[in-house]
Residue frames as qw, qx, qy, qz and C-alpha x, y, z in Angstrom:
[[0.535, 0.021, -0.562, 0.631, 68.59, 156.05, 100.97],
 [0.350, -0.804, -0.445, -0.181, 66.79, 157.40, 104.04],
 [0.514, -0.849, -0.037, 0.115, 69.39, 158.54, 106.56],
 [0.023, 0.867, -0.487, -0.105, 72.66, 159.23, 104.82],
 [0.626, 0.432, -0.648, -0.035, 75.48, 156.88, 103.89],
 [0.922, -0.374, -0.099, 0.002, 76.24, 153.73, 105.85],
 [0.287, -0.788, 0.538, 0.083, 79.58, 153.60, 107.64],
 [0.858, 0.378, -0.348, -0.005, 82.19, 151.38, 106.03],
 [0.629, -0.629, 0.455, 0.041, 84.94, 149.22, 107.47],
 [0.274, 0.598, -0.724, -0.207, 88.05, 147.54, 106.13],
 [0.974, -0.028, -0.023, -0.224, 87.60, 143.83, 105.38],
 [0.803, -0.422, 0.340, 0.250, 90.96, 142.82, 106.79],
 [0.409, -0.420, 0.555, 0.591, 93.79, 142.02, 104.44],
 [0.514, 0.561, 0.600, 0.248, 91.52, 142.04, 101.39],
 [0.241, -0.131, 0.117, 0.955, 91.98, 145.81, 101.39],
 [0.133, -0.493, -0.612, -0.604, 88.30, 146.24, 100.49],
 [0.171, 0.040, 0.451, -0.875, 86.02, 148.64, 102.34],
 [0.250, -0.380, -0.823, -0.341, 82.51, 147.30, 102.79],
 [0.437, -0.562, -0.072, -0.699, 79.40, 148.62, 104.48],
 [0.122, -0.301, 0.785, -0.528, 79.34, 147.82, 108.20],
 [0.686, 0.167, 0.520, -0.481, 75.94, 146.20, 107.59],
 [0.101, 0.196, -0.840, -0.497, 75.64, 143.34, 105.14],
 [0.769, 0.027, -0.067, -0.636, 72.53, 141.69, 103.75],
 [0.440, -0.243, 0.857, -0.111, 72.39, 138.12, 105.03],
 [0.291, 0.142, -0.776, -0.541, 71.49, 135.30, 102.69],
 [0.050, -0.325, -0.929, 0.170, 68.70, 133.94, 104.87],
 [0.301, 0.395, 0.273, -0.824, 65.38, 135.58, 105.71],
 [0.707, 0.530, 0.216, -0.415, 63.21, 135.77, 102.61],
 [0.358, 0.656, -0.600, -0.286, 66.22, 134.98, 100.43],
 [0.085, -0.216, 0.971, -0.051, 66.34, 131.43, 101.82],
 [0.625, 0.352, 0.517, -0.467, 63.13, 130.48, 100.06],
 [0.247, 0.119, 0.756, 0.594, 61.86, 129.44, 96.65],
 [0.012, 0.557, 0.689, 0.464, 59.25, 131.17, 94.49],
 [0.192, -0.846, -0.368, 0.336, 59.07, 134.43, 96.45],
 [0.565, 0.313, 0.224, 0.730, 60.63, 136.48, 93.69],
 [0.027, -0.817, -0.205, -0.538, 58.80, 139.74, 94.33],
 [0.602, -0.798, -0.024, -0.015, 59.57, 139.78, 98.06],
 [0.798, -0.226, 0.152, 0.538, 63.20, 138.81, 97.53],
 [0.426, 0.521, 0.221, 0.705, 63.65, 141.49, 94.89],
 [0.241, -0.890, -0.148, -0.357, 62.19, 144.09, 97.27],
 [0.729, -0.642, 0.068, 0.229, 64.70, 143.14, 99.98],
 [0.709, 0.025, 0.237, 0.664, 67.69, 143.24, 97.62],
 [0.215, 0.701, 0.254, 0.631, 66.55, 146.54, 96.10],
 [0.424, -0.887, -0.097, -0.157, 66.06, 148.05, 99.56],
 [0.778, -0.435, 0.119, 0.438, 69.55, 146.94, 100.60],
 [0.548, 0.299, 0.265, 0.735, 71.05, 148.60, 97.53],
 [0.045, -0.825, -0.252, -0.504, 69.02, 151.75, 98.14],
 [0.591, -0.806, -0.037, 0.016, 70.24, 151.90, 101.75],
 [0.164, 0.853, -0.488, 0.092, 73.87, 151.75, 100.65],
 [0.818, -0.322, 0.477, 0.006, 74.65, 148.18, 101.66],
 [0.422, 0.678, -0.546, -0.253, 77.59, 146.88, 99.65],
 [0.053, -0.298, 0.949, -0.093, 78.20, 143.47, 101.29],
 [0.793, 0.046, -0.109, -0.598, 75.79, 140.77, 100.07],
 [0.304, -0.308, 0.888, -0.153, 75.80, 137.27, 101.57],
 [0.822, 0.198, -0.222, -0.485, 74.53, 134.06, 100.04],
 [0.380, -0.352, 0.855, -0.006, 75.14, 130.30, 99.95],
 [0.351, 0.104, -0.808, -0.462, 74.61, 127.43, 97.59],
 [0.180, -0.242, -0.930, 0.212, 72.64, 125.76, 100.41],
 [0.144, 0.341, 0.414, -0.832, 70.25, 128.70, 100.87],
 [0.485, 0.580, 0.620, -0.208, 67.35, 127.57, 98.69],
 [0.528, 0.694, 0.371, 0.320, 66.79, 130.10, 95.87],
 [0.280, -0.846, -0.014, 0.453, 69.01, 132.86, 97.23],
 [0.404, -0.282, 0.506, 0.708, 71.59, 132.75, 94.45],
 [0.237, 0.479, 0.695, 0.481, 68.89, 132.84, 91.78],
 [0.084, -0.906, -0.388, 0.146, 67.23, 135.83, 93.46],
 [0.313, -0.688, 0.222, 0.616, 70.47, 137.76, 93.29],
 [0.369, -0.009, 0.672, 0.642, 71.05, 136.76, 89.69],
 [0.143, 0.653, 0.677, 0.307, 67.58, 137.90, 88.68],
 [0.185, -0.917, -0.321, 0.151, 67.75, 141.21, 90.57],
 [0.483, -0.592, 0.122, 0.634, 71.24, 142.70, 90.51],
 [0.575, 0.781, 0.185, 0.161, 71.89, 143.28, 86.81],
 [0.489, 0.637, -0.196, 0.563, 74.54, 145.95, 86.23],
 [0.413, -0.805, 0.196, -0.379, 74.44, 146.83, 89.94],
 [0.961, -0.192, -0.071, 0.187, 76.48, 143.72, 90.63],
 [0.644, 0.437, -0.169, 0.605, 79.64, 145.67, 89.73],
 [0.052, -0.678, 0.234, -0.695, 79.24, 148.13, 92.62],
 [0.762, -0.524, 0.150, -0.350, 78.85, 145.57, 95.40],
 [0.004, -0.465, 0.875, -0.134, 80.92, 142.95, 97.23],
 [0.846, 0.001, -0.192, -0.497, 79.18, 139.68, 96.33],
 [0.163, -0.407, 0.871, -0.222, 79.69, 136.51, 98.37],
 [0.880, -0.087, -0.218, -0.414, 78.54, 132.93, 98.39],
 [0.423, -0.480, 0.742, -0.200, 79.46, 129.63, 100.01],
 [0.724, 0.188, -0.602, -0.279, 79.91, 125.96, 99.08],
 [0.698, -0.454, 0.425, -0.355, 79.29, 123.06, 101.42],
 [0.962, 0.222, -0.159, 0.019, 80.68, 120.21, 99.29],
 [0.557, -0.719, 0.391, 0.143, 83.88, 118.91, 100.92],
 [0.822, 0.096, 0.415, 0.379, 85.37, 117.28, 97.82],
 [0.271, -0.376, 0.344, 0.817, 87.77, 119.03, 95.45],
 [0.047, 0.201, 0.710, 0.674, 85.72, 118.41, 92.31],
 [0.139, -0.673, -0.726, -0.030, 82.37, 118.87, 94.03],
 [0.212, -0.700, -0.213, 0.648, 83.29, 122.25, 95.48],
 [0.117, -0.280, 0.430, 0.850, 84.43, 123.55, 92.10],
 [0.036, -0.397, -0.804, -0.441, 81.25, 122.25, 90.46],
 [0.174, -0.753, -0.566, 0.289, 79.25, 124.13, 93.09],
 [0.189, -0.544, 0.071, 0.814, 81.16, 127.30, 92.30],
 [0.044, 0.035, 0.646, 0.761, 80.31, 127.02, 88.62],
 [0.142, -0.602, -0.769, -0.161, 76.63, 126.53, 89.51],
 [0.240, -0.704, -0.338, 0.577, 76.81, 129.55, 91.80],
 [0.147, -0.339, 0.300, 0.880, 78.28, 131.77, 89.09],
 [0.058, -0.282, -0.745, -0.601, 75.60, 130.71, 86.62],
 [0.222, -0.675, -0.698, 0.088, 72.82, 131.22, 89.16],
 [0.244, -0.737, -0.204, 0.597, 74.10, 134.65, 90.19],
 [0.542, 0.774, 0.250, 0.212, 74.78, 135.65, 86.57],
 [0.117, -0.931, 0.334, 0.094, 78.33, 136.79, 87.19],
 [0.783, 0.451, -0.401, 0.147, 81.75, 135.65, 86.04],
 [0.471, 0.200, -0.636, 0.578, 83.31, 135.89, 89.50],
 [0.535, -0.754, -0.379, 0.017, 82.59, 136.26, 93.20],
 [0.025, 0.818, -0.355, 0.452, 84.27, 138.75, 95.45],
 [0.264, -0.429, 0.773, -0.385, 84.32, 136.19, 98.25],
 [0.804, -0.026, -0.517, -0.292, 83.77, 132.43, 98.10],
 [0.342, -0.520, 0.615, -0.484, 83.55, 130.67, 101.45],
 [0.413, -0.006, -0.911, 0.005, 83.74, 127.09, 102.68],
 [0.533, -0.454, -0.127, -0.702, 80.43, 126.66, 104.46],
 [0.785, -0.456, 0.097, -0.408, 79.85, 125.49, 108.04],
 [0.531, 0.359, -0.723, 0.257, 83.10, 123.79, 109.06],
 [0.722, -0.534, -0.008, -0.441, 82.19, 121.66, 112.09],
 [0.937, -0.312, 0.155, -0.009, 84.45, 118.68, 112.72],
 [0.412, -0.572, 0.620, 0.345, 87.98, 117.28, 112.63],
 [0.631, 0.281, 0.676, 0.256, 86.83, 115.27, 109.62],
 [0.351, 0.914, 0.201, -0.006, 85.97, 118.52, 107.83],
 [0.167, -0.872, 0.400, 0.229, 89.49, 119.79, 108.55],
 [0.576, -0.229, 0.726, 0.297, 91.03, 116.58, 107.25],
 [0.582, 0.569, 0.556, 0.167, 88.97, 116.79, 104.05],
 [0.159, 0.977, -0.021, -0.143, 90.25, 120.33, 103.52],
 [0.381, -0.695, 0.534, 0.295, 93.88, 119.19, 103.56],
 [0.656, -0.032, 0.676, 0.334, 96.06, 117.80, 100.76],
 [0.103, -0.188, 0.537, 0.816, 96.50, 118.33, 97.04],
 [0.246, -0.322, -0.711, -0.575, 92.92, 117.26, 96.31],
 [0.164, -0.446, -0.708, 0.522, 91.37, 118.66, 99.46],
 [0.089, 0.861, 0.500, 0.016, 88.70, 121.31, 99.70],
 [0.237, -0.825, 0.071, 0.508, 91.18, 124.07, 100.46],
 [0.386, -0.175, 0.608, 0.671, 93.09, 123.28, 97.26],
 [0.230, 0.609, 0.681, 0.335, 89.85, 123.78, 95.31],
 [0.099, -0.940, -0.255, 0.204, 89.43, 127.20, 96.90],
 [0.369, -0.585, 0.360, 0.626, 93.01, 128.12, 96.05],
 [0.376, 0.173, 0.705, 0.576, 92.43, 127.05, 92.46],
 [0.119, 0.816, 0.554, 0.113, 89.27, 129.16, 92.22],
 [0.213, -0.893, -0.002, 0.398, 91.16, 132.20, 93.49],
 [0.408, -0.373, 0.542, 0.632, 94.08, 131.64, 91.11],
 [0.314, 0.357, 0.742, 0.473, 91.72, 131.25, 88.15],
 [0.068, -0.057, -0.071, -0.994, 89.88, 134.50, 88.91],
 [0.375, -0.458, -0.717, -0.368, 86.53, 132.89, 89.69],
 [0.474, -0.823, -0.308, 0.047, 86.75, 134.47, 93.12],
 [0.212, 0.809, -0.286, 0.469, 88.85, 137.36, 94.37],
 [0.166, -0.493, 0.673, -0.526, 89.06, 136.15, 97.95],
 [0.655, -0.159, -0.728, -0.123, 88.36, 132.97, 99.92],
 [0.334, -0.468, 0.431, -0.696, 86.91, 132.50, 103.38],
 [0.361, -0.116, -0.918, 0.112, 85.75, 129.95, 105.92],
 [0.483, -0.416, 0.007, -0.770, 82.57, 129.91, 107.98],
 [0.500, -0.147, -0.841, 0.144, 81.36, 128.09, 111.07],
 [0.407, -0.504, 0.149, -0.747, 79.05, 128.32, 114.06],
 [0.877, -0.226, -0.385, -0.175, 79.19, 124.84, 115.59],
 [0.836, -0.418, -0.094, 0.342, 82.51, 124.49, 117.44],
 [0.063, 0.980, -0.188, -0.033, 84.88, 127.43, 117.95],
 [0.555, -0.545, 0.577, 0.248, 87.91, 125.20, 118.54],
 [0.703, 0.319, 0.557, 0.305, 87.44, 123.66, 115.09],
 [0.335, 0.919, 0.149, 0.142, 87.29, 127.15, 113.63],
 [0.315, -0.850, 0.381, 0.180, 90.53, 128.09, 115.37],
 [0.666, -0.174, 0.643, 0.336, 92.19, 125.12, 113.68],
 [0.574, 0.645, 0.442, 0.243, 90.78, 126.12, 110.30],
 [0.069, 0.996, -0.060, 0.015, 92.12, 129.65, 110.74],
 [0.471, -0.689, 0.508, 0.211, 95.54, 128.36, 111.84],
 [0.677, -0.069, 0.675, 0.285, 96.01, 125.64, 109.24],
 [0.482, 0.520, 0.567, 0.421, 94.70, 127.31, 106.09],
 [0.237, -0.199, 0.059, 0.949, 95.34, 130.70, 104.51],
 [0.097, 0.725, 0.653, 0.196, 91.81, 132.07, 104.19],
 [0.168, 0.382, 0.040, 0.908, 91.22, 135.79, 103.72],
 [0.429, -0.376, 0.079, -0.817, 88.09, 136.00, 105.87],
 [0.169, -0.159, -0.943, 0.240, 86.15, 134.21, 108.59],
 [0.473, -0.382, -0.249, -0.754, 82.39, 134.32, 109.19],
 [0.367, -0.120, -0.838, 0.385, 81.31, 133.56, 112.78],
 [0.338, -0.747, -0.545, -0.177, 78.57, 134.26, 115.36],
 [0.219, 0.105, -0.365, 0.899, 78.62, 137.45, 117.45],
 [0.438, -0.604, -0.329, -0.579, 75.74, 138.06, 119.87],
 [0.305, -0.598, 0.462, -0.579, 75.31, 138.54, 123.65],
 [0.930, -0.212, 0.106, -0.280, 74.16, 134.95, 124.27],
 [0.784, 0.409, -0.408, 0.228, 77.51, 133.65, 123.02],
 [0.006, -0.632, 0.551, -0.545, 79.07, 134.89, 126.29],
 [0.812, -0.338, 0.249, -0.405, 77.26, 132.07, 128.13],
 [0.973, 0.041, 0.154, 0.168, 79.61, 129.55, 126.50],
 [0.551, -0.339, 0.358, 0.674, 83.07, 129.63, 124.89],
 [0.416, 0.810, 0.198, -0.362, 82.19, 132.48, 122.56],
 [0.744, 0.461, 0.228, 0.426, 83.51, 132.74, 119.04],
 [0.101, 0.950, -0.076, 0.285, 84.44, 136.35, 119.77],
 [0.470, -0.773, 0.423, -0.061, 86.79, 135.34, 122.58],
 [0.820, -0.170, 0.519, 0.170, 88.10, 132.07, 121.11],
 [0.712, 0.409, 0.429, 0.377, 88.38, 132.66, 117.35],
 [0.236, 0.960, 0.099, 0.115, 88.59, 136.41, 116.71],
 [0.372, -0.815, 0.372, 0.242, 92.05, 136.87, 118.34],
 [0.648, -0.104, 0.635, 0.407, 93.53, 134.29, 115.95],
 [0.484, 0.698, 0.454, 0.270, 91.82, 135.90, 112.97],
 [0.029, -0.997, 0.043, 0.063, 93.13, 139.33, 113.96],
 [0.557, -0.552, 0.495, 0.374, 96.68, 137.95, 114.17],
 [0.536, 0.140, 0.679, 0.482, 96.32, 136.92, 110.52],
 [0.113, 0.334, -0.125, -0.927, 94.69, 140.21, 109.46],
 [0.073, 0.337, 0.889, 0.303, 91.60, 138.35, 108.27],
 [0.361, -0.257, -0.166, -0.881, 88.36, 140.09, 107.47],
 [0.006, 0.161, 0.898, -0.409, 85.92, 139.17, 110.24],
 [0.392, -0.244, -0.437, -0.772, 82.23, 138.88, 109.39],
 [0.247, -0.006, 0.737, -0.629, 79.64, 138.66, 112.18],
 [0.466, -0.217, -0.660, -0.548, 76.57, 136.44, 111.76],
 [0.488, -0.466, -0.731, 0.103, 73.78, 135.28, 114.09],
 [0.101, 0.232, -0.234, 0.939, 73.70, 138.88, 115.27],
 [0.552, -0.200, 0.082, -0.805, 69.96, 138.60, 115.96],
 [0.328, -0.091, 0.916, -0.212, 69.97, 134.82, 116.48],
 [0.036, -0.267, -0.822, -0.502, 67.78, 134.40, 113.39],
 [0.325, -0.493, -0.248, -0.768, 65.41, 136.89, 115.00],
 [0.650, -0.435, -0.617, 0.087, 65.07, 134.96, 118.27],
 [0.423, -0.186, -0.374, 0.804, 66.85, 137.71, 120.20],
 [0.171, -0.176, -0.110, -0.963, 64.18, 140.23, 119.22],
 [0.616, -0.316, -0.278, -0.666, 60.85, 140.36, 121.01],
 [0.573, -0.140, -0.765, 0.260, 61.87, 138.27, 124.01],
 [0.468, -0.771, -0.426, 0.062, 60.79, 139.01, 127.56],
 [0.537, -0.412, -0.046, 0.735, 64.00, 141.01, 128.05],
 [0.299, 0.911, 0.280, -0.046, 62.88, 143.33, 125.23],
 [0.477, -0.442, 0.337, 0.681, 66.36, 143.94, 123.79],
 [0.481, 0.784, 0.085, -0.383, 66.07, 146.32, 120.83],
 [0.819, 0.492, 0.108, 0.274, 67.62, 145.88, 117.41],
 [0.163, 0.906, -0.264, 0.288, 69.87, 148.87, 118.09],
 [0.551, -0.664, 0.489, -0.129, 71.46, 147.19, 121.12],
 [0.912, 0.017, 0.393, 0.120, 72.13, 143.95, 119.27],
 [0.666, 0.659, 0.039, 0.346, 73.77, 145.68, 116.32],
 [0.108, -0.895, 0.343, -0.264, 75.73, 147.94, 118.68],
 [0.772, -0.448, 0.450, -0.015, 76.94, 144.81, 120.47],
 [0.887, 0.267, 0.280, 0.253, 78.06, 143.09, 117.26],
 [0.493, 0.766, -0.012, 0.413, 79.76, 146.15, 115.80],
 [0.375, -0.860, 0.323, -0.127, 81.56, 146.94, 119.06],
 [0.866, -0.188, 0.396, 0.242, 83.50, 143.71, 118.46],
 [0.110, -0.610, 0.506, 0.600, 86.49, 143.98, 116.09],
 [0.598, 0.358, 0.703, 0.142, 84.48, 142.89, 113.06],
 [0.154, -0.073, 0.447, 0.878, 84.41, 144.27, 109.53],
 [0.446, -0.117, -0.382, -0.801, 80.72, 143.77, 108.85],
 [0.358, 0.098, 0.809, -0.456, 77.62, 142.35, 110.56],
 [0.257, -0.073, -0.713, -0.648, 75.19, 140.51, 108.30],
 [0.402, 0.191, 0.598, -0.666, 71.45, 140.41, 108.94],
 [0.036, 0.263, 0.868, 0.419, 68.88, 138.33, 107.07],
 [0.279, 0.207, 0.211, -0.914, 65.65, 140.21, 106.35],
 [0.338, 0.403, 0.850, -0.032, 62.09, 139.20, 105.51],
 [0.276, 0.838, 0.446, 0.148, 61.04, 142.51, 103.99],
 [0.392, 0.595, -0.013, 0.701, 62.27, 145.97, 103.01],
 [0.404, -0.834, 0.003, -0.377, 61.19, 147.48, 106.34],
 [0.861, -0.455, 0.073, 0.215, 63.60, 145.19, 108.19],
 [0.691, 0.304, 0.068, 0.652, 66.39, 146.24, 105.85],
 [0.051, 0.762, 0.032, 0.644, 65.69, 149.91, 106.52],
 [0.645, -0.744, 0.009, -0.175, 65.48, 149.39, 110.29],
 [0.881, -0.217, 0.071, 0.414, 68.82, 147.58, 110.34],
 [0.513, 0.478, 0.077, 0.709, 70.44, 150.27, 108.19],
 [0.216, -0.836, -0.021, -0.503, 69.15, 153.02, 110.48],
 [0.800, -0.596, 0.026, 0.062, 70.51, 151.18, 113.52],
 [0.805, 0.017, 0.088, 0.586, 73.96, 150.91, 111.95],
 [0.242, 0.686, 0.072, 0.682, 73.93, 154.59, 111.03],
 [0.429, -0.781, 0.074, -0.448, 73.19, 155.31, 114.70],
 [0.865, -0.059, -0.412, 0.281, 75.88, 152.92, 115.98],
 [0.225, -0.823, 0.373, -0.366, 77.41, 153.75, 119.33],
 [0.567, 0.227, -0.759, 0.224, 80.11, 151.42, 120.65],
 [0.738, -0.604, -0.229, -0.194, 79.20, 149.77, 123.94],
 [0.134, -0.710, 0.605, -0.336, 81.39, 150.11, 126.99],
 [0.337, 0.144, -0.922, 0.128, 82.64, 146.89, 128.60],
 [0.227, 0.113, 0.699, -0.668, 80.07, 147.43, 131.35],
 [0.626, 0.309, 0.008, -0.716, 77.24, 147.81, 128.84],
 [0.560, 0.278, -0.736, -0.258, 78.39, 144.67, 127.01],
 [0.149, 0.061, -0.918, 0.364, 78.45, 142.73, 130.27],
 [0.413, 0.181, 0.457, -0.766, 75.00, 143.99, 131.28],
 [0.682, 0.309, -0.284, -0.599, 73.54, 142.84, 127.97],
 [0.463, 0.230, -0.856, -0.021, 75.21, 139.44, 128.25],
 [0.053, 0.025, 0.832, -0.552, 73.84, 138.95, 131.77],
 [0.541, 0.226, 0.197, -0.786, 70.33, 139.98, 130.75],
 [0.749, 0.331, -0.344, -0.459, 70.27, 137.41, 127.96],
 [0.005, -0.394, 0.913, -0.103, 72.10, 134.57, 129.67],
 [0.541, 0.106, 0.722, -0.418, 68.87, 132.77, 130.53],
 [0.716, 0.555, 0.063, -0.418, 67.95, 132.74, 126.83],
 [0.039, 0.627, -0.714, -0.307, 71.18, 131.13, 125.67],
 [0.461, -0.006, 0.888, 0.001, 69.93, 127.54, 125.57],
 [0.555, 0.634, 0.508, -0.177, 67.19, 128.51, 123.12],
 [0.340, 0.900, -0.096, -0.255, 69.10, 131.04, 121.05],
 [0.083, -0.633, 0.733, 0.234, 72.36, 129.08, 120.64],
 [0.893, 0.218, 0.299, -0.258, 70.57, 126.41, 118.61],
 [0.682, 0.679, -0.271, -0.011, 73.43, 126.47, 116.10],
 [0.084, -0.711, 0.670, -0.198, 76.16, 125.43, 118.58],
 [0.531, 0.123, -0.836, 0.061, 77.58, 121.98, 119.32],
 [0.716, -0.591, -0.209, -0.309, 75.55, 120.47, 122.18],
 [0.217, -0.703, 0.605, -0.305, 77.51, 120.31, 125.46],
 [0.468, 0.171, -0.866, 0.049, 79.08, 116.98, 126.37],
 [0.722, -0.522, -0.394, -0.226, 77.12, 114.91, 128.92],
 [0.285, -0.756, 0.442, -0.389, 78.20, 115.59, 132.49]]
C-alpha cells in the first residue's frame, strides 16, 4: 500500500462498508490466457486496500483469474459477479459455474447483468422469472446480496429498481452522461429512496475519457464520480500501475462543486457521441 488506506463508504442497505474504489471486471481481466498480467492487477488491488471486486460471467476469463489468484484473501473482500441468462434455471446454472470458477462457496453480491428492455423486465417477473432465481440464490446462501445492472436505457433501470427488491444497482456515472438523460439524474434518486447500494461504472468510459483533446485527468473523472451519491466507483485496469494511479486519485478525492461539475460536463459535451457507446441510440427525428 503506497499512500495510506483507501476511504470506505456504506453500500446502502447491505450495511457493508467497501472501499470507495473497486476493481472493475474488464481491462486485462476481460481476457483469456493472460494469467500473469491478471494476477498482477488483482494483487495490486489487494495491496492498495481495494475491497470491492467486480466480475461477470460474460467477462471472458475474469472469474477464473479471481479463482486462481485470491486464495484465502477471498475472505477479506467483497466479491461480486453477474449473470446474463434471463431464464430461472439458466441463471442458477450460471451462478454455480461462477462459484466453481471463482473457487468460493458464495458471492457477496450477485447481479443481473445489463438489463435493457421491457422484455428483460417481463422475463424477470413471475414465479419462474429471473428475479425469483436471484431470490432463491440469496435464500440458499449462495449470495449474500442481489443487484441489477444496466447502461442502455435509464428508464428501464428505473422500472427494474421500482418493481424488484434488489439490494444494489450498478450504473454509469461520468461527465458525458450529462449530455443525455443521465443515469445519475434519472435512476439514482429512485435507488436512494430504496436505500440501495449505488455502484458507479463507465467512470472513465472504458478509458476513452482519458487522453482526449480536452486533457481531463484521471483525478477529475474520479472526483466527478465520487461526488455523486455513490458507494463505490469501479475501474477496469490493464496493469498494476493503473490500479495504483486510481487508488492514489481516490485517496486524494475532493468533492466537486456544482460549478466544477458543470464545467467538466460542458468541456466534454462534444465527446458524448463517441464516449456514450453503451447507451441506447436516440430515436430518429
